[in-house]
C-alpha positions in Angstrom: 104.9 79.9 109.2 107.5 77.1 108.3 105.5 75.3 105.5 104.7 78.3 103.5 108.3 79.7 103.0 109.4 75.9 102.3 107.0 75.6 99.6 107.8 79.2 98.2 111.6 77.9 98.2 110.7 74.8 96.5 108.4 76.1 93.9 110.7 78.9 93.2 113.7 76.7 92.4 111.5 74.6 90.1 110.0 77.5 88.3 113.4 79.2 88.0 114.9 75.8 86.5 111.9 75.5 84.0 112.5 79.1 83.0 116.1 78.9 82.6 115.9 75.7 80.4 113.3 77.3 78.4 114.5 77.8 74.8 112.8 80.7 72.7 111.5 79.6 69.3 110.3 82.0 66.6 107.7 80.4 64.4 107.1 83.5 62.7 105.9 84.0 59.7 103.1 81.2 59.8 101.1 80.0 57.2 103.5 80.8 54.2 102.5 79.8 50.7 103.7 79.9 47.2 101.1 80.2 44.5 102.0 77.8 41.6 101.8 78.9 38.0 99.3 76.2 36.9 97.4 73.6 38.4 98.3 71.3 35.7 101.4 69.1 36.8 101.9 67.7 33.3 105.6 68.1 32.1 105.9 68.9 28.3 108.9 69.7 26.0 109.3 71.2 22.6 109.9 68.3 20.4 111.1 69.5 16.8 111.7 66.4 15.4 108.2 65.0 16.3 109.4 61.6 17.4 107.2 59.9 20.1 109.1 59.7 23.3 108.8 56.2 25.2 106.6 56.4 28.1 105.4 54.2 31.0 104.8 50.5 29.5 106.6 51.1 26.2 108.8 48.1 26.9 108.7 44.9 28.8 111.0 44.8 31.7 113.7 42.3 32.8 115.8 42.3 36.0 118.6 40.6 37.8 120.6 41.2 40.8 124.2 41.9 41.2 126.5 42.4 44.3 128.7 45.3 44.8 131.3 45.5 47.7 130.6 49.0 48.9 133.6 50.4 51.0 133.1 52.9 53.6 136.0 55.4 53.0 136.3 56.7 56.9 136.9 53.1 58.2 137.5 50.7 55.4 134.3 48.6 56.3 132.9 46.5 53.4 129.1 45.9 53.0 128.0 43.6 50.5 125.3 45.5 48.8 122.6 43.6 46.4 121.5 45.9 43.6 118.4 45.0 41.6 118.8 46.1 38.0 115.8 46.7 35.7 116.0 47.2 32.0 113.9 47.6 29.2 113.6 44.7 27.0 114.5 45.5 23.4 115.3 49.0 23.9 118.3 50.3 21.8 121.6 50.7 23.5 122.7 54.1 24.8 119.7 54.1 27.3 119.8 56.6 30.2 119.9 55.3 33.7 118.7 56.1 37.2 120.1 55.1 40.8 117.7 55.1 43.4 118.7 56.5 47.0 116.8 55.5 50.2 115.4 57.5 52.8 115.3 56.9 56.4 115.3 53.3 57.8 116.9 50.0 56.3 115.5 49.6 52.9 116.6 46.8 50.6 116.8 46.3 46.8 113.8 44.0 47.0 111.4 46.0 49.1 112.0 49.6 47.9 110.9 51.6 45.0 109.6 48.8 43.0 106.9 50.3 41.2 108.7 53.6 40.2 111.8 51.7 39.2 109.7 49.4 37.0 108.0 52.4 35.4 111.1 54.0 34.6 112.5 50.8 33.2 109.4 50.2 31.1 110.0 53.7 29.7 113.4 52.9 28.4 115.7 53.5 31.5 118.1 51.2 33.2 117.5 51.4 36.9 119.4 50.2 39.9 117.9 49.9 43.4 120.4 48.8 46.1 120.3 48.0 49.5 120.8 50.8 51.7 124.5 51.4 52.6 124.6 51.5 56.3 127.5 49.2 57.3 127.8 49.5 61.3 125.9 52.8 61.6 122.6 53.4 62.9 119.8 55.9 62.4 121.4 58.4 64.6 125.0 58.2 63.2 124.8 57.7 59.2 127.6 58.3 57.4 126.5 60.8 54.5 129.9 61.4 52.6 130.4 57.5 53.0 126.9 56.7 51.6 127.4 59.1 48.7 130.7 57.1 47.9 128.7 53.8 48.0 126.0 55.2 45.6 128.7 56.4 43.4 130.1 53.0 43.0 126.7 51.8 41.8 126.5 54.8 39.4 129.8 53.7 38.0 128.6 50.0 37.8 125.6 51.3 35.5 128.1 53.3 33.6 130.2 50.2 32.9 127.0 48.5 31.0 127.4 48.5 27.3 123.5 49.0 26.9 123.8 52.3 29.1 124.9 55.8 28.1 127.6 56.6 30.5 126.7 60.4 30.2 123.1 60.1 31.1 123.0 58.6 34.3 120.7 60.3 37.1 119.7 59.7 40.6 116.3 59.5 42.5 116.6 60.6 46.2 113.9 60.8 48.6 113.8 62.3 52.2 117.0 61.4 54.0 118.9 60.7 51.0 118.6 64.3 49.9 121.1 65.1 52.5 123.5 62.6 50.7 122.8 63.7 47.0 124.7 67.1 47.6 127.9 65.1 48.6 127.2 62.9 45.5 127.0 65.6 43.4 130.1 67.4 44.6 132.0 64.0 44.3 130.7 63.1 40.8 130.4 65.9 38.5 129.2 63.6 35.6 125.7 63.0 37.1 123.2 64.2 34.5 119.9 64.9 36.4 118.1 64.4 39.7 114.5 63.5 40.9 114.2 64.8 44.6 111.0 63.7 46.6 110.2 65.9 49.7 114.1 67.4 49.8 115.1 68.0 53.5 117.0 71.2 52.5 118.0 72.3 55.8 120.5 70.8 58.2 119.1 67.7 60.1 118.9 69.8 63.3 116.7 72.5 61.6 114.8 69.9 59.3 113.9 67.5 62.1 113.3 70.5 64.7 110.9 72.0 62.0 109.1 68.5 61.4 108.6 67.7 65.0 107.4 71.0 66.1 105.0 71.2 63.3 103.7 67.7 63.9 103.2 68.0 67.5 101.1 71.2 67.0 99.2 69.3 64.3 98.3 66.6 66.7 96.6 68.8 68.9 99.2 68.2 71.7 99.4 70.7 74.6 101.9 73.4 74.2 103.9 72.1 77.0 104.8 69.0 75.1 105.6 71.3 72.2 108.1 73.0 74.3 109.9 69.7 74.7 111.0 69.8 71.1 112.7 73.1 71.7 114.8 71.6 74.6 115.5 68.4 72.7 117.0 70.0 69.6 119.1 72.5 71.6 121.1 69.5 73.0 124.7 69.6 71.9 124.9 66.2 70.2 128.7 66.5 69.4 129.2 65.9 73.3 127.6 62.6 73.0 129.6 61.4 70.0 126.7 62.2 67.5 128.0 64.5 64.8 125.1 64.3 62.3 122.6 66.9 63.6 124.9 69.5 62.6 126.5 67.8 59.5 126.9 70.2 56.6 124.4 68.8 53.9 123.7 71.6 51.6 126.0 72.8 48.9 125.3 75.1 45.7 126.9 72.3 43.6 124.1 70.0 44.9 121.6 71.8 42.5 123.8 72.6 39.7 122.1 69.9 37.3 118.7 69.7 36.1 116.5 68.8 39.0 112.9 67.7 39.4 111.2 68.6 42.9 108.3 66.8 44.0 106.1 67.6 47.1 102.7 66.3 48.4 100.4 68.6 50.0 99.8 66.2 53.2 103.8 66.1 53.7 104.0 66.9 57.3 107.7 66.6 57.6 109.2 68.8 54.9 109.5 72.7 55.0 108.2 73.2 51.4 108.1 77.1 51.0 111.5 77.6 52.8 112.5 74.5 51.0 111.8 75.8 47.5 113.2 79.2 48.1 116.4 77.7 49.4 116.7 75.1 46.5 116.1 78.0 43.8 118.9 80.2 45.5 121.5 77.4 45.5 120.6 76.6 42.0 120.8 80.0 40.7 124.2 80.5 42.5 125.4 77.4 40.7 124.3 78.8 37.5 121.4 76.3 37.0 118.0 77.6 36.3 116.7 74.1 35.1 114.7 73.5 38.2 111.1 71.9 37.9 108.6 71.9 41.0 105.7 70.0 41.3 103.1 69.8 44.2 100.6 67.0 44.3 97.4 67.3 46.2 96.6 64.5 49.1 99.8 62.8 48.6 102.2 62.2 51.6 105.8 62.6 52.4 106.8 59.8 49.9 104.0 60.9 47.4 101.9 58.2 48.3 98.1 58.4 48.8 96.8 57.6 52.2 98.7 55.8 55.0 102.1 54.6 54.0 101.8 52.0 56.8 99.0 50.3 54.8 100.4 47.7 52.2 100.1 48.6 48.6 99.6 52.5 49.2 99.3 54.1 45.6 101.5 56.8 44.4 99.9 60.2 43.7 98.0 60.5 40.5 100.1 61.8 37.8 103.3 61.9 39.6 105.0 59.1 37.9 103.7 60.0 34.5 105.0 63.6 35.1 108.5 62.3 36.4 108.9 59.9 33.6 108.0 62.6 31.1 110.4 65.2 32.7 113.2 62.6 32.7 112.7 61.5 29.0 112.7 65.2 27.9 115.6 66.1 30.1 118.0 63.3 28.9 117.3 64.3 25.5 118.2 67.8 26.0 114.6 69.3 24.9 113.3 72.7 25.8 110.7 72.3 28.5 107.3 74.2 27.7 105.3 73.5 30.5 105.5 75.8 33.8 108.5 75.3 36.1 106.3 75.4 39.3 102.9 73.6 39.1 100.2 71.7 40.9 98.5 72.4 44.1 99.6 75.5 46.1 102.6 75.1 48.2 102.0 75.7 52.0 104.1 75.7 55.2 102.6 76.2 58.6 105.8 77.6 60.4 109.1 78.9 59.5 112.3 76.7 59.7 114.0 77.1 63.0 117.3 78.4 61.5 118.4 79.7 64.8 118.7 76.1 66.4 122.0 75.4 67.7 123.9 72.9 70.2 123.7 74.5 73.7 126.5 72.9 75.7 125.6 74.1 79.4 122.1 73.0 78.9 123.3 69.6 77.6 125.5 69.1 80.4 123.0 70.0 83.1 120.4 67.7 81.4 122.8 64.7 81.1 123.9 65.1 84.8 120.3 65.6 85.9 118.9 62.7 84.1 121.8 60.2 85.1 121.4 61.4 88.9 117.6 60.8 88.7 118.2 57.3 87.4 120.8 56.5 89.8 118.7 57.7 92.7 115.6 56.1 91.7 117.4 52.7 91.3 119.0 53.2 94.7 115.6 53.9 96.1 114.1 50.9 94.7 117.0 48.7 95.8 116.7 50.1 99.4 113.0 49.4 99.3 113.2 46.0 97.8 115.6 45.2 100.8 113.4 46.6 103.3 110.6 44.7 101.9 112.6 41.6 102.0 113.6 42.1 105.7 109.7 42.9 106.5 108.5 39.7 104.9 111.5 37.7 106.8 110.2 39.2 110.2 106.6 38.4 109.4 107.4 34.7 108.6 109.6 34.4 111.6 107.5 36.3 113.7 110.3 38.2 114.9 109.7 41.0 117.3 111.1 44.4 116.5 110.5 47.3 113.7 111.8 46.7 110.4 111.9 50.5 109.7 110.6 52.0 112.7 109.2 55.2 110.9 108.1 57.8 113.5 105.0 60.0 113.6 103.4 59.2 110.3 106.7 59.7 108.3 106.3 56.2 106.5 102.9 56.7 105.2 103.8 60.1 104.0 106.8 58.7 102.1 104.8 56.1 100.6 102.0 58.4 99.5 104.2 60.9 98.1 106.3 58.4 96.3 103.4 56.9 94.7 101.7 60.0 93.6 105.2 61.3 92.1 105.8 58.1 90.2 102.2 57.9 89.0 102.8 61.4 87.6 105.8 60.2 85.8 103.8 57.4 84.3 101.0 59.8 83.3 104.0 62.0 81.6 105.3 59.2 79.7 102.1 58.1 78.6 101.0 61.4 77.4 104.3 62.0 75.6 104.0 58.4 74.1 100.7 59.2 72.7 102.0 62.4 71.1 104.8 60.5 69.5 102.5 57.7 68.1 100.3 60.4 66.8 103.3 62.2 65.0 104.3 58.9 63.4 100.8 58.3 62.0 100.9 61.7 60.6 104.2 61.2 59.0 102.9 57.8 57.5 100.2 60.1 55.9 97.3 59.3 58.5 95.0 62.1 59.6 95.2 63.7 62.9 92.5 62.7 65.4 89.7 65.1 66.0 90.1 64.9 69.8 93.6 64.9 71.1 92.4 63.7 74.5 95.3 62.8 76.8 97.9 64.5 74.6 96.2 67.8 75.7 94.7 67.4 79.4 97.6 65.3 80.7 100.0 68.2 80.8 97.9 70.6 83.0 97.0 67.9 85.1 100.7 66.9 85.9 101.4 70.6 86.5 98.6 70.5 89.3 99.7 67.4 90.7 103.2 68.3 90.7 102.3 71.5 92.5 100.4 69.7 95.3 103.4 67.3 95.5 105.7 70.2 96.1 103.3 71.3 98.9 103.1 68.0 100.5 107.0 67.8 100.5 107.0 71.2 102.2 104.6 69.9 104.8 107.0 66.7 105.3 110.0 68.7 105.5 108.3 71.0 108.0 107.5 68.2 110.3 111.2 67.1 109.9 112.4 70.4 111.0 109.8 70.5 113.8 111.2 67.2 115.2 114.8 68.1 114.8 114.0 71.4 116.7 112.3 69.4 119.5 115.5 67.5 119.8 117.6 70.5 120.0 119.1 69.9 116.5 117.9 73.3 115.0 120.3 75.2 117.3 123.8 75.9 117.0 125.7 74.2 118.5 123.2 71.2 118.9 121.9 70.1 122.4 124.6 67.9 124.0 124.1 64.3 123.4 120.9 64.7 121.2 122.8 64.4 118.0 124.2 60.8 119.0 120.6 59.9 120.2 119.0 60.9 116.9 121.9 59.1 114.9 121.7 55.7 116.8 117.7 55.9 116.8 117.1 56.2 120.6 115.3 59.4 119.8 114.3 59.2 116.1 113.5 62.2 114.1 112.5 60.2 111.2 112.9 56.6 112.0 114.5 54.4 114.7 116.3 52.1 112.3 119.2 52.9 110.2 117.6 51.2 107.3 114.4 53.5 107.8 116.4 56.7 107.8 118.5 55.6 104.7 115.3 54.7 102.6 113.5 57.8 103.8 116.2 60.3 102.7 117.3 58.3 99.5 113.6 58.2 98.5 112.9 62.0 99.4 116.2 63.0 97.3 115.1 60.8 94.5 111.5 62.3 94.4 112.9 65.7 94.5 115.1 64.8 91.5 112.1 63.7 89.6 110.5 67.1 90.2 113.8 68.7 88.9 113.3 66.3 85.9 109.8 67.7 85.3 111.2 71.3 85.8 113.9 70.7 83.2 111.1 69.6 80.6 109.0 72.8 81.4 106.4 71.5 83.6 106.8 74.4 86.2 106.1 77.2 83.5 102.6 78.0 84.3 
């Protein structure tokens, strides 16, 4: 009669929290496609003079390093950026140039874009691959306008070379740097052309939300783990001092110049269908119709074949040749004769979640809950270590008396429920960790596993265990109420003298020692916070 109402109240609170913190997410329409106009990705131009254009391998390549002091405008910080310059040996002066822009991570001039930069240089371009401008920023607080200013310094360095045509400098941007390129084009209207690999057309919040949601589904993860993405990307990051999730990254001027867009069919990070539509829309608003789109089969996010984690992964067949040919025809102002959109069919599994936005109340509750849970778990652990130390001292000294003095099996119940709850936390972390590792593998071009295993079954197992734990806690709290009632504490006012007897441990409800009572209640509250933690992430949505 008592346990069932307590269980209903507890489970009702947890289910309510899970549903209140749930975030709706529209994935429709699914399976969008854009049919290309030709399967042939080759880029051709009308060449009225008939003069052969330089191609890959037309020139030998010479290289050297320079160092540029890149200043971050917002703070004045200086980063000494090394730049690897490659030039075609024996090519005539007035050659075009290309500056490479890094994706995510911490790329350097010596370990990035080597094959592509070499091929462009061998076709008559001066290329510049710099260290990534990062200053004191990390992956979550990159300075995109500042990075654009740093890349512009490198562009201006190329313009200063006597062998380079200052009016024919373009950029080669991939992934994260396509959030920087619009700032660069707004800043420097003299940039002549751009090559964009897997452009992240939408805001970081929307682009990353799409990527993670899609990849969680592709790995075969349980829908419960997928719901974590929805909550995570509704965090109001501005409260935490992180502005990048909602930083404006797309401007029409960013697509106002001749643009070559390349996608890989195995790219699991980029919203390709919505991206192409958005690019064409912004370009047309800017008065630019010179957009070429190519989609390559089997290629991943960076146009490589296979797993990018493996050293020496080759670029997609024909990609470099197509890109070099497009660049050659574009810098010479020739009229393109090949189809604008070609290659394999462009596909997108779900729609970009454009409705994503920061939710401040959800963020405040989540931060407070997680901090409180960590603090309580630490307090419970410290109290348990103190109790263990006293217990060992009593055993070594063979002292009489009880260290904790738990009454009527409360100690065993507390130990069992704590171990079970924390084991469930370990299972949750292990399942989520496996999903994240599978997503990373997908991102590098690997194939999803055939059997998702723990990524699927761990979620319903955790739900079942959590429900049983709630029932067990309701039984424990019932016994506490029963003992308190027997001591006359459940009536108002409490029975005379009984409250003092319970507090002093002379007539214990839970434990006869103060340490035992403190350990019991701190641990109980901590474990209930763990259940609230599970509720926040949706484990009580059945």
